[in-house]
DSSP file (Angstrom, degrees, kcal/mol; ACC not computed):
  #  RESIDUE AA STRUCTURE BP1 BP2  ACC     N-H-->O    O-->H-N    N-H-->O    O-->H-N    TCO  KAPPA ALPHA  PHI   PSI    X-CA   Y-CA   Z-CA
    1    1 A M              0   0    0      0, 0.0     5,-0.0     0, 0.0     0, 0.0   0.000 360.0 360.0 360.0 134.3   55.6   55.5   12.2
    2    2 A T     >  -     0   0    0      1,-0.1     4,-2.0    37,-0.0     3,-0.2  -0.383 360.0-110.6 -79.0 158.4   55.2   52.4   10.0
    3    3 A P  H  > S+     0   0    0      0, 0.0     4,-1.9     0, 0.0    36,-0.2   0.877 121.2  52.4 -54.7 -39.2   57.8   51.3    7.3
    4    4 A S  H  > S+     0   0    0     34,-0.3     4,-2.1     1,-0.2     5,-0.1   0.899 108.8  48.6 -67.7 -40.2   55.3   52.2    4.6
    5    5 A E  H  > S+     0   0    0      2,-0.2     4,-2.0    -3,-0.2    -1,-0.2   0.827 110.8  52.0 -67.6 -33.9   54.8   55.7    6.1
    6    6 A K  H  X S+     0   0    0     -4,-2.0     4,-2.1     2,-0.2    -1,-0.2   0.865 110.3  48.3 -68.6 -33.6   58.7   56.1    6.3
    7    7 A I  H  X S+     0   0    0     -4,-1.9     4,-2.6     2,-0.2    -2,-0.2   0.884 110.5  51.0 -71.3 -40.2   58.9   55.2    2.7
    8    8 A D  H  X S+     0   0    0     -4,-2.1     4,-1.9     1,-0.2    -2,-0.2   0.919 112.2  48.3 -58.0 -46.4   56.2   57.7    1.7
    9    9 A Q  H  X S+     0   0    0     -4,-2.0     4,-1.8     1,-0.2    -2,-0.2   0.895 110.2  50.8 -66.2 -38.5   58.1   60.3    3.6
   10   10 A L  H  X S+     0   0    0     -4,-2.1     4,-1.0     1,-0.2    -2,-0.2   0.948 112.1  45.5 -59.5 -49.0   61.3   59.4    2.0
   11   11 A I  H  < S+     0   0    0     -4,-2.6    -1,-0.2     1,-0.2    -2,-0.2   0.809 110.5  53.8 -73.4 -21.7   60.0   59.6   -1.5
   12   12 A A  H  < S+     0   0    0     -4,-1.9    -1,-0.2     1,-0.2    -2,-0.2   0.881 105.8  56.6 -68.6 -36.6   58.1   62.9   -0.7
   13   13 A S  H  < S+     0   0    0     -4,-1.8     2,-1.1    -3,-0.2    -2,-0.2   0.662  89.6  78.0 -74.0 -17.4   61.5   64.3    0.5
   14   14 A I     <  +     0   0    0     -4,-1.0     5,-0.2    -3,-0.2    -1,-0.1  -0.746  59.4 176.6 -98.2  97.2   63.2   63.6   -2.9
   15   15 A A        +     0   0    0     -2,-1.1    -1,-0.2     4,-0.1    -2,-0.1   0.653  53.3  71.8 -80.8 -15.4   61.9   66.5   -5.0
   16   16 A D  S >> S-     0   0    0      1,-0.1     4,-0.9     3,-0.0     3,-0.6   0.105 108.7 -69.0 -88.2-155.7   63.8   65.8   -8.2
   17   17 A W  H 3> S+     0   0    0      1,-0.2     4,-2.2     2,-0.2     5,-0.2   0.776 123.8  68.3 -64.8 -29.8   63.5   63.0  -10.8
   18   18 A R  H 3> S+     0   0    0      1,-0.3     4,-2.9     2,-0.2    -1,-0.2   0.850  93.1  57.0 -71.1 -31.3   64.7   60.3   -8.4
   19   19 A G  H <> S+     0   0    0     -3,-0.6     4,-2.3     2,-0.2    -1,-0.3   0.920 107.5  49.3 -59.5 -40.0   61.5   60.7   -6.3
   20   20 A K  H  X S+     0   0    0     -4,-0.9     4,-1.9     2,-0.2    -2,-0.2   0.863 112.7  45.5 -68.5 -35.3   59.5   59.9   -9.3
   21   21 A I  H  X S+     0   0    0     -4,-2.2     4,-2.5     2,-0.2     5,-0.2   0.937 111.4  53.0 -67.1 -46.3   61.5   56.9  -10.2
   22   22 A F  H  X S+     0   0    0     -4,-2.9     4,-2.4     1,-0.2    -2,-0.2   0.906 110.1  48.7 -51.3 -44.3   61.5   55.7   -6.6
   23   23 A A  H  X S+     0   0    0     -4,-2.3     4,-2.2     1,-0.2    -1,-0.2   0.913 111.6  48.8 -73.4 -36.5   57.8   55.9   -6.5
   24   24 A S  H  X S+     0   0    0     -4,-1.9     4,-2.0     2,-0.2    -1,-0.2   0.871 110.6  49.8 -60.4 -36.2   57.4   54.0   -9.8
   25   25 A V  H  X S+     0   0    0     -4,-2.5     4,-2.5     2,-0.2    -2,-0.2   0.886 112.6  49.1 -71.8 -38.4   59.8   51.2   -8.6
   26   26 A R  H  X S+     0   0    0     -4,-2.4     4,-2.6    -5,-0.2    -2,-0.2   0.933 108.4  52.3 -62.7 -44.3   57.8   50.9   -5.4
   27   27 A K  H  X S+     0   0    0     -4,-2.2     4,-1.8     1,-0.2    -2,-0.2   0.889 111.9  46.9 -64.3 -43.4   54.5   50.8   -7.2
   28   28 A A  H  X S+     0   0    0     -4,-2.0     4,-1.1     2,-0.2    -1,-0.2   0.928 110.9  51.0 -60.5 -46.5   55.8   48.0   -9.5
   29   29 A I  H >X S+     0   0    0     -4,-2.5     3,-0.8     1,-0.2     4,-0.7   0.940 113.5  43.6 -55.2 -48.9   57.2   46.0   -6.7
   30   30 A L  H 3< S+     0   0    0     -4,-2.6     3,-0.3     1,-0.3     6,-0.2   0.797 111.6  54.4 -70.2 -26.6   54.0   46.1   -4.7
   31   31 A A  H 3< S+     0   0    0     -4,-1.8    -1,-0.3     1,-0.2    -2,-0.2   0.689  96.2  69.6 -73.9 -19.7   51.8   45.4   -7.7
   32   32 A A  H << S+     0   0    0     -4,-1.1     2,-0.3    -3,-0.8    -1,-0.2   0.851 117.9   2.4 -72.5 -33.7   53.9   42.3   -8.4
   33   33 A D    ><  -     0   0    0     -4,-0.7     3,-1.4    -3,-0.3    -1,-0.3  -0.926  58.4-145.2-153.8 125.2   52.5   40.4   -5.3
   34   34 A K  T 3  S+     0   0    0     -2,-0.3    -2,-0.1     1,-0.3    -4,-0.0   0.577  98.5  61.2 -72.8 -10.7   50.0   41.5   -2.8
   35   35 A E  T 3  S+     0   0    0      2,-0.1    -1,-0.3    15,-0.0     2,-0.3   0.323  73.1 121.2 -99.4   8.4   51.7   39.7    0.0
   36   36 A I    <   -     0   0    0     -3,-1.4     2,-0.4    -6,-0.2    14,-0.2  -0.543  51.5-149.3 -70.0 132.3   55.0   41.8   -0.2
   37   37 A V  E     -A   49   0A   0     12,-2.7    12,-2.4    -2,-0.3     2,-0.5  -0.859   4.5-135.8-106.6 139.6   55.7   43.6    3.0
   38   38 A E  E     +A   48   0A   0     -2,-0.4     2,-0.3    10,-0.2   -34,-0.3  -0.824  26.6 179.8 -94.0 129.9   57.5   46.8    3.2
   39   39 A E  E     -A   47   0A   0      8,-3.5     8,-2.2    -2,-0.5     2,-0.5  -0.839  25.5-138.4-127.6 166.3   60.2   47.2    5.8
   40   40 A W  E     +A   46   0A   0     -2,-0.3     2,-0.2     6,-0.2     3,-0.2  -0.957  39.0 160.1-124.7 109.4   62.6   50.0    7.0
   41   41 A K  E >>  +A   45   0A   0      4,-2.5     4,-3.1    -2,-0.5     3,-1.3  -0.694  41.3  31.7-126.0 171.7   66.1   48.6    7.7
   42   42 A W  T 34 S-     0   0    0      1,-0.3    -1,-0.2    -2,-0.2     0, 0.0   0.808 124.3 -57.8  49.4  45.4   69.7   49.7    8.1
   43   43 A M  T 34 S-     0   0    0     -3,-0.2    -1,-0.3     1,-0.1    -2,-0.1   0.871 129.8  -2.0  56.9  40.0   69.0   53.1    9.4
   44   44 A G  T <4 S+     0   0    0     -3,-1.3    -2,-0.2     1,-0.3    -1,-0.1   0.750  88.0 127.5 125.8  32.1   67.0   54.2    6.5
   45   45 A S  E  <  -A   41   0A   0     -4,-3.1    -4,-2.5    13,-0.1    -1,-0.3  -0.954  51.9-129.4-114.1 125.2   66.6   51.8    3.7
   46   46 A P  E     -A   40   0A   0      0, 0.0    11,-1.6     0, 0.0     2,-0.3  -0.515  32.2-170.3 -65.8 138.5   63.3   50.7    2.2
   47   47 A V  E     -AB  39  56A   0     -8,-2.2    -8,-3.5     9,-0.2     2,-0.4  -0.993  14.2-153.5-135.0 134.2   63.1   46.9    2.0
   48   48 A W  E     +AB  38  55A   0      7,-2.5     6,-2.9    -2,-0.3     7,-1.3  -0.966  22.3 179.5-108.3 130.5   60.6   44.6    0.3
   49   49 A E  E     +AB  37  53A   0    -12,-2.4   -12,-2.7    -2,-0.4     4,-0.2  -0.958  26.7 160.1-135.9 144.1   60.1   41.2    1.6
   50   50 A R  S    S-     0   0    0      2,-2.7    67,-0.1    -2,-0.3   -14,-0.1  -0.667  92.5 -18.5-159.1 110.3   58.1   38.1    1.1
   51   51 A D  S    S-     0   0    0     -2,-0.2     2,-0.2    66,-0.1    70,-0.2   0.805 141.7 -13.4  61.9  29.2   59.6   34.9    2.7
   52   52 A G  S    S-     0   0    0     69,-0.0    -2,-2.7    66,-0.0     2,-0.2  -0.636 110.0 -39.3 130.0 169.9   62.8   36.8    2.9
   53   53 A I  E     +B   49   0A   0     -4,-0.2    -4,-0.3    -2,-0.2    17,-0.2  -0.460  45.3 174.8 -74.2 134.5   64.3   39.9    1.4
   54   54 A I  E     -     0   0A   0     -6,-2.9    15,-1.6     1,-0.4    16,-0.4   0.858  63.0 -20.5 -92.8 -64.0   63.4   40.7   -2.3
   55   55 A A  E     -BC  48  68A   0     -7,-1.3    -7,-2.5    13,-0.2    -1,-0.4  -0.961  46.2-149.5-153.3 152.8   65.0   44.0   -2.7
   56   56 A V  E     -BC  47  67A   0     11,-2.2    11,-3.1    -2,-0.3     2,-0.4  -0.991  18.6-155.9-128.8 143.5   66.3   47.2   -1.1
   57   57 A A  E     + C   0  66A   0    -11,-1.6     2,-0.3    -2,-0.4     9,-0.2  -0.938  12.1 177.4-126.3 148.4   66.3   50.6   -2.6
   58   58 A N  E     - C   0  65A   0      7,-2.3     7,-2.8    -2,-0.4     2,-0.6  -0.978  25.4-135.4-140.4 144.8   68.4   53.8   -2.1
   59   59 A A  E     - C   0  64A   0     -2,-0.3     5,-0.2     5,-0.2     2,-0.2  -0.947  31.5-174.6 -99.7 117.6   68.4   57.2   -3.7
   60   60 A H        -     0   0    0      3,-3.4     3,-0.3    -2,-0.6   -42,-0.1  -0.465  43.6 -84.7-105.1-178.4   72.0   58.2   -4.4
   61   61 A K  S    S+     0   0    0      1,-0.2     3,-0.1    -2,-0.2    -1,-0.0   0.863 122.9   9.6 -54.5 -43.8   73.3   61.4   -5.7
   62   62 A G  S    S+     0   0    0      1,-0.1    35,-0.5   -44,-0.0     2,-0.3   0.182 128.9  34.8-125.4  23.7   72.8   60.6   -9.5
   63   63 A K        -     0   0    0     -3,-0.3    -3,-3.4    33,-0.1     2,-0.5  -0.992  63.7-127.3-160.2 159.3   70.8   57.4   -9.4
   64   64 A V  E     -CD  59  95A   0     31,-1.9    31,-3.5    -2,-0.3     2,-0.5  -0.988  33.2-154.8-113.8 131.3   68.2   55.4   -7.7
   65   65 A K  E     -CD  58  94A   0     -7,-2.8    -7,-2.3    -2,-0.5     2,-0.6  -0.920  11.7-170.9-111.4 122.3   69.6   51.8   -6.9
   66   66 A L  E     -CD  57  93A   0     27,-2.9    27,-2.7    -2,-0.5     2,-0.5  -0.960  12.8-166.3-108.5 116.0   67.4   48.7   -6.5
   67   67 A T  E     -CD  56  92A   0    -11,-3.1   -11,-2.2    -2,-0.6     2,-0.6  -0.885  10.9-149.4-102.9 127.2   69.3   45.9   -5.2
   68   68 A F  E >   -CD  55  91A   0     23,-3.4     3,-2.0    -2,-0.5    23,-1.4  -0.847  11.1-143.5 -96.6 124.0   68.0   42.3   -5.3
   69   69 A D  T 3  S+     0   0    0    -15,-1.6     3,-0.2    -2,-0.6    -1,-0.1   0.869  99.6  20.3 -46.8 -48.9   69.3   40.2   -2.4
   70   70 A H  T >  S+     0   0    0    -16,-0.4     3,-2.0   -17,-0.2    -1,-0.3  -0.077  82.4 134.8-115.1  31.9   69.6   37.0   -4.5
   71   71 A G  G X   +     0   0    0     -3,-2.0     3,-1.2     1,-0.3    19,-0.2   0.698  61.6  66.8 -59.5 -24.9   69.6   38.6   -7.8
   72   72 A A  G 3  S+     0   0    0     17,-2.7    -1,-0.3     1,-0.2    18,-0.1   0.732 102.5  49.6 -62.3 -26.4   72.5   36.4   -9.1
   73   73 A K  G <  S+     0   0    0     -3,-2.0    -1,-0.2    16,-0.4    -2,-0.2   0.392  95.4  95.2 -88.8  -2.7   70.2   33.5   -8.9
   74   74 A L  S <  S-     0   0    0     -3,-1.2     2,-0.2    -4,-0.3    35,-0.1  -0.666  77.2-117.2 -95.0 143.4   67.3   35.1  -10.8
   75   75 A P        -     0   0    0      0, 0.0    37,-0.1     0, 0.0     3,-0.1  -0.613  26.7-174.6 -71.4 141.4   66.4   34.9  -14.5
   76   76 A D    >   +     0   0    0     -2,-0.2     3,-1.8     1,-0.1     5,-0.1  -0.571  16.8 160.5-131.7  69.5   66.7   38.3  -16.1
   77   77 A P  T 3  S+     0   0    0      0, 0.0    -1,-0.1     0, 0.0    28,-0.0   0.794  78.9  53.8 -68.4 -20.4   65.4   37.8  -19.7
   78   78 A D  T 3  S-     0   0    0     27,-0.1    27,-0.1    -3,-0.1    28,-0.1   0.346 106.7-127.6 -95.7  13.1   64.8   41.6  -20.0
   79   79 A K    <   +     0   0    0     -3,-1.8    -3,-0.0     1,-0.1    26,-0.0   0.853  55.8 149.1  53.8  45.7   68.4   42.5  -19.0
   80   80 A L        +     0   0    0     25,-0.1     2,-0.3    13,-0.1    14,-0.2   0.824  44.2  91.0 -79.0 -26.2   67.3   44.9  -16.2
   81   81 A F        +     0   0    0      1,-0.2    12,-0.2    12,-0.1     3,-0.1  -0.488  39.7 154.0 -67.9 123.8   70.3   44.2  -14.0
   82   82 A N        +     0   0    0     10,-2.1     2,-0.3    -2,-0.3    11,-0.2   0.271  56.8  54.1-134.3   5.7   73.0   46.7  -15.0
   83   83 A A  B    S+E   92   0A   0      9,-1.8     9,-2.9     1,-0.1    -1,-0.1  -0.994  98.0  23.6-143.4 151.9   75.0   46.8  -11.7
   84   84 A G    >   +     0   0    0     -2,-0.3     3,-1.1     7,-0.2    -1,-0.1   0.776  69.9 148.0  72.7  22.5   76.7   44.4   -9.3
   85   85 A L  T 3   +     0   0    0      1,-0.2    -1,-0.1     6,-0.1    -2,-0.0   0.674  62.3  61.2 -63.2 -22.6   77.1   41.9  -12.2
   86   86 A E  T 3  S+     0   0    0      2,-0.0    -1,-0.2     0, 0.0     5,-0.1   0.646  86.1  96.3 -83.6 -16.6   80.3   40.6  -10.8
   87   87 A G    <   -     0   0    0     -3,-1.1     0, 0.0     3,-0.2     0, 0.0  -0.275  67.8-137.6 -75.0 157.4   78.9   39.3   -7.5
   88   88 A N  S    S+     0   0    0     -2,-0.0    -1,-0.1   -15,-0.0     3,-0.1   0.631  96.3  20.5 -84.4 -15.5   77.7   35.9   -6.5
   89   89 A Q  S    S+     0   0    0      1,-0.2   -17,-2.7   -17,-0.1   -16,-0.4   0.747 111.4  49.7-116.7 -63.9   74.7   37.0   -4.7
   90   90 A R        -     0   0    0    -19,-0.2     2,-0.3   -20,-0.2    -3,-0.2  -0.457  47.7-174.7 -93.8 162.0   73.3   40.3   -5.4
   91   91 A R  E     -D   68   0A   0    -23,-1.4   -23,-3.4    -2,-0.2     2,-0.3  -0.975  12.6-156.1-146.0 149.5   72.4   42.1   -8.5
   92   92 A A  E     -DE  67  83A   0     -9,-2.9   -10,-2.1    -2,-0.3    -9,-1.8  -0.864  16.3-145.9-127.4 155.2   71.3   45.7   -9.0
   93   93 A I  E     -D   66   0A   0    -27,-2.7   -27,-2.9    -2,-0.3     2,-0.6  -0.996  18.2-160.1-117.1 126.8   69.4   48.1  -11.3
   94   94 A D  E     -D   65   0A   0     -2,-0.5     2,-0.6   -14,-0.2   -29,-0.2  -0.911   5.6-159.0-102.0 120.6   70.7   51.6  -11.3
   95   95 A F  E     -D   64   0A   0    -31,-3.5   -31,-1.9    -2,-0.6     2,-0.2  -0.868  11.0-169.3-101.4 129.2   68.1   54.0  -12.6
   96   96 A F    >   -     0   0    0     -2,-0.6     3,-2.2   -33,-0.2   -33,-0.1  -0.583  39.7 -68.0-110.3 175.5   69.6   57.4  -14.0
   97   97 A E  T 3  S+     0   0    0    -35,-0.5    -1,-0.1     1,-0.3     3,-0.1  -0.445 123.7  24.2 -65.8 131.5   67.8   60.6  -15.0
   98   98 A G  T 3  S+     0   0    0      1,-0.4    -1,-0.3    -2,-0.1    -3,-0.0   0.168  92.6 131.5  95.3 -10.4   65.7   60.1  -18.1
   99   99 A D    <   -     0   0    0     -3,-2.2    -1,-0.4     1,-0.0     2,-0.3  -0.343  48.8-141.7 -64.3 154.8   65.3   56.3  -17.5
  100  100 A K        -     0   0    0     -3,-0.1     2,-0.6    -2,-0.0    -4,-0.1  -0.923  16.0-121.5-113.9 140.4   61.9   54.7  -17.7
  101  101 A V        -     0   0    0     -2,-0.3     2,-1.4    -6,-0.0     3,-0.1  -0.786  15.2-145.8 -82.7 120.7   60.8   52.0  -15.3
  102  102 A N     >  -     0   0    0     -2,-0.6     4,-2.7     1,-0.2     5,-0.2  -0.709  21.7-176.0 -82.6  89.1   59.9   48.9  -17.3
  103  103 A A  H  > S+     0   0    0     -2,-1.4     4,-2.8     1,-0.2    -1,-0.2   0.868  76.9  53.1 -61.7 -38.6   57.1   47.9  -14.8
  104  104 A T  H  > S+     0   0    0      2,-0.2     4,-1.7     1,-0.2    -1,-0.2   0.910 112.5  42.3 -59.2 -45.2   56.3   44.7  -16.6
  105  105 A A  H  > S+     0   0    0      2,-0.2     4,-2.0     1,-0.2    -2,-0.2   0.929 114.9  52.4 -62.5 -48.6   59.8   43.5  -16.6
  106  106 A L  H  X S+     0   0    0     -4,-2.7     4,-2.2     1,-0.2    -2,-0.2   0.899 107.4  49.9 -59.5 -45.6   60.3   44.6  -13.0
  107  107 A K  H  X S+     0   0    0     -4,-2.8     4,-2.5     1,-0.2    -1,-0.2   0.878 108.7  54.2 -60.8 -39.1   57.2   42.8  -11.7
  108  108 A A  H  X S+     0   0    0     -4,-1.7     4,-2.0     2,-0.2    -2,-0.2   0.883 110.3  47.0 -59.7 -42.2   58.5   39.6  -13.5
  109  109 A L  H  X S+     0   0    0     -4,-2.0     4,-1.8     2,-0.2    -2,-0.2   0.867 111.3  50.2 -68.4 -37.5   61.8   39.9  -11.6
  110  110 A V  H  X S+     0   0    0     -4,-2.2     4,-2.3     2,-0.2    -2,-0.2   0.915 110.6  49.2 -68.3 -44.4   60.1   40.5   -8.3
  111  111 A R  H  X S+     0   0    0     -4,-2.5     4,-2.7     1,-0.2    -2,-0.2   0.927 110.0  53.4 -59.8 -44.1   57.9   37.5   -8.8
  112  112 A A  H  X S+     0   0    0     -4,-2.0     4,-2.1     1,-0.2    -1,-0.2   0.894 109.8  46.6 -56.1 -44.1   61.1   35.5   -9.7
  113  113 A A  H  X S+     0   0    0     -4,-1.8     4,-2.2     2,-0.2    -1,-0.2   0.851 110.3  52.6 -76.4 -29.3   62.7   36.6   -6.5
  114  114 A V  H  X S+     0   0    0     -4,-2.3     4,-2.6     2,-0.2    -2,-0.2   0.922 110.7  48.9 -60.6 -44.7   59.5   35.7   -4.5
  115  115 A E  H  X S+     0   0    0     -4,-2.7     4,-2.1     1,-0.2    -2,-0.2   0.872 110.5  50.5 -56.6 -42.2   59.6   32.3   -6.1
  116  116 A F  H  X S+     0   0    0     -4,-2.1     4,-1.9     2,-0.2    -1,-0.2   0.904 110.6  47.7 -71.7 -41.5   63.2   31.9   -5.2
  117  117 A N  H  X S+     0   0    0     -4,-2.2     4,-2.5     1,-0.2    -2,-0.2   0.878 110.5  52.9 -64.5 -37.5   62.7   32.9   -1.6
  118  118 A Q  H  X S+     0   0    0     -4,-2.6     4,-1.7     2,-0.2    -2,-0.2   0.877 109.5  48.6 -59.9 -41.3   59.8   30.5   -1.3
  119  119 A A  H  X S+     0   0    0     -4,-2.1     4,-1.8     2,-0.2    -2,-0.2   0.839 111.6  50.0 -74.6 -31.8   61.9   27.6   -2.7
  120  120 A R  H  X S+     0   0    0     -4,-1.9     4,-1.8     2,-0.2    -2,-0.2   0.908 110.3  50.0 -63.9 -44.1   64.7   28.4   -0.2
  121  121 A K  H  X S+     0   0    0     -4,-2.5     4,-1.3     1,-0.2    -2,-0.2   0.848 108.4  52.0 -67.5 -33.9   62.3   28.5    2.6
  122  122 A A  H  X S+     0   0    0     -4,-1.7     4,-0.9     1,-0.2     3,-0.3   0.892 107.3  52.5 -63.7 -42.4   60.9   25.2    1.6
  123  123 A K  H  < S+     0   0    0     -4,-1.8     3,-0.4     1,-0.2    -2,-0.2   0.853 108.8  51.1 -65.1 -36.2   64.3   23.6    1.5
  124  124 A K  H  < S+     0   0    0     -4,-1.8    -1,-0.2     1,-0.2    -2,-0.2   0.778 109.1  51.3 -72.2 -27.7   65.0   24.9    5.0
  125  125 A K  H  < S+     0   0    0     -4,-1.3    -1,-0.2    -3,-0.3    -2,-0.2   0.627  81.5 110.9 -82.9 -21.4   61.8   23.4    6.2
  126  126 A A  S  < S-     0   0    0     -4,-0.9     2,-0.1    -3,-0.4    -3,-0.0  -0.396  81.8-104.1 -67.4 138.3   62.4   19.9    4.8
  127  127 A P        -     0   0    0      0, 0.0     2,-0.5     0, 0.0    -1,-0.1  -0.367  34.6-161.0 -69.8 132.9   62.9   17.5    7.7
  128  128 A V        -     0   0    0     -2,-0.1     2,-0.2    -3,-0.1     3,-0.0  -0.970  12.5-138.3-114.3 121.6   66.6   16.5    8.1
  129  129 A K        -     0   0    0     -2,-0.5     2,-0.3     1,-0.1     3,-0.1  -0.585  21.4-116.5 -77.8 138.1   67.2   13.4   10.2
  130  130 A S     >  -     0   0    0     -2,-0.2     4,-2.8     1,-0.1     5,-0.2  -0.635  18.3-138.1 -65.6 125.8   70.1   13.5   12.6
  131  131 A T  H  > S+     0   0    0     -2,-0.3     4,-2.7     1,-0.2     5,-0.2   0.947 103.8  48.8 -60.6 -45.0   72.6   10.9   11.4
  132  132 A K  H  > S+     0   0    0      1,-0.2     4,-2.7     2,-0.2    -1,-0.2   0.927 113.6  47.5 -61.5 -39.9   73.2    9.7   15.1
  133  133 A K  H  > S+     0   0    0      2,-0.2     4,-2.3     1,-0.2    -1,-0.2   0.912 111.0  50.2 -64.5 -41.8   69.5    9.5   15.6
  134  134 A A  H  X S+     0   0    0     -4,-2.8     4,-2.2     2,-0.2    -1,-0.2   0.893 112.4  47.9 -57.4 -41.7   68.9    7.6   12.4
  135  135 A V  H  X S+     0   0    0     -4,-2.7     4,-2.8    -5,-0.2     5,-0.2   0.941 111.2  50.1 -68.0 -45.0   71.7    5.1   13.3
  136  136 A A  H  X S+     0   0    0     -4,-2.7     4,-1.9    -5,-0.2    -2,-0.2   0.844 109.9  50.6 -63.6 -32.2   70.3    4.6   16.7
  137  137 A L  H  X S+     0   0    0     -4,-2.3     4,-2.2     2,-0.2    -1,-0.2   0.910 110.4  50.2 -63.0 -45.7   66.8    4.0   15.4
  138  138 A K  H  X S+     0   0    0     -4,-2.2     4,-2.6     2,-0.2     5,-0.3   0.935 110.6  48.6 -61.6 -45.8   68.2    1.4   13.0
  139  139 A R  H  X S+     0   0    0     -4,-2.8     4,-2.5     1,-0.2     5,-0.2   0.928 110.3  53.2 -63.2 -41.6   70.2   -0.4   15.8
  140  140 A A  H  X S+     0   0    0     -4,-1.9     4,-1.6    -5,-0.2    -1,-0.2   0.910 110.7  45.8 -63.0 -39.3   67.0   -0.5   17.9
  141  141 A K  H  X S+     0   0    0     -4,-2.2     4,-1.7     1,-0.2    -1,-0.2   0.939 111.9  50.2 -70.8 -40.8   65.0   -2.0   15.3
  142  142 A V  H  X S+     0   0    0     -4,-2.6     4,-0.8     1,-0.2    -2,-0.2   0.885 110.4  49.7 -64.0 -35.9   67.6   -4.5   14.4
  143  143 A S  H  < S+     0   0    0     -4,-2.5    -1,-0.2    -5,-0.3    -2,-0.2   0.820 108.3  56.1 -71.8 -28.1   67.9   -5.5   18.0
  144  144 A Q  H  < S+     0   0    0     -4,-1.6    -1,-0.2    -5,-0.2    -2,-0.2   0.856 105.0  50.1 -65.0 -39.6   64.2   -5.9   18.3
  145  145 A T  H  <        0   0    0     -4,-1.7    -1,-0.2     1,-0.2    -2,-0.2   0.661 360.0 360.0 -81.3 -16.1   63.9   -8.3   15.5
  146  146 A K     <        0   0    0     -4,-0.8    -1,-0.2    -5,-0.2    -2,-0.1   0.516 360.0 360.0 -82.6 360.0   66.6  -10.6   16.8
């Protein structure tokens, strides 16, 4: 079974309001960027990725929690984050019964997470010269010119 099929099955198994919220959250995330990939990790958690983890969602007893892996680094002009605000890395949105999903704001937050992941990935790919190699090359060039 694919991760997407497992997520379909999870949402279908949640018969109350949390299933509807979960489905709305998922729809907004996938609509934010066509290259987002759904994964199934940590023994049963839906995860959305593009160039790294964007967010993970879980249905709890009285809420649906959507946790952004690097949420502390993301702009949140619509003030969606309402949980995990004290952390240095993650931020979360807790959806409670009666809450509406602000799809427009959520999509903007997801796009910001994708941009953050891509910037991190670009930094990691930037060539880093080994200090020893750089010194050895300079010495070789200097000795060739003498």
